[in-house]
C-alpha positions in Angstrom: -0.1 0.0 0.0 1.4 3.4 -1.0 1.5 6.3 1.5 -0.8 9.3 0.9 0.7 12.3 -0.7 1.9 14.9 1.7 -0.4 17.8 1.9 1.0 21.3 1.0 0.2 24.8 2.4 -2.5 26.5 0.3 -1.1 30.0 1.1 2.4 31.0 1.7 3.6 33.5 4.4 4.0 36.1 1.6 0.3 35.6 0.7 -0.7 36.3 4.3 1.4 39.4 4.2 -0.2 40.6 1.0 -3.7 39.8 2.1 -3.1 41.7 5.4 -1.7 44.7 3.5 -4.7 44.7 1.1 -7.1 44.6 4.1 -5.2 47.4 5.8 -6.1 49.6 2.8 -9.6 48.3 2.5 -10.6 48.7 6.1 -11.3 52.5 5.9 -13.6 51.9 2.9 -15.9 49.5 4.8 -15.6 51.4 8.2 -19.3 52.3 8.3 -20.6 48.9 6.9 -22.0 45.9 8.9 -19.1 43.8 7.7 -16.4 46.2 9.2 -15.9 44.1 12.4 -15.6 41.0 10.3 -12.7 42.5 8.2 -11.0 43.8 11.3 -11.1 40.4 13.0 -9.8 38.8 9.7 -6.9 41.4 9.6 -5.9 40.4 13.1 -6.3 36.6 12.5 -3.9 37.1 9.5 -1.5 38.8 11.8 -1.7 36.0 14.3 -1.2 33.3 11.6 2.0 35.1 10.6 3.2 35.2 14.1 3.1 39.0 14.4 
């Protein structure tokens, strides 16, 4: 029986940095929307995932 293929990360650490930077610029645009808190939380989770 063969071993299953090793899984690979879907996003690189550089991807997380780029997404976080994009959100940083997008947050002021959605500041008055219902989703602003969701985007802010995503921004912080991306930072946690990067270890910063």
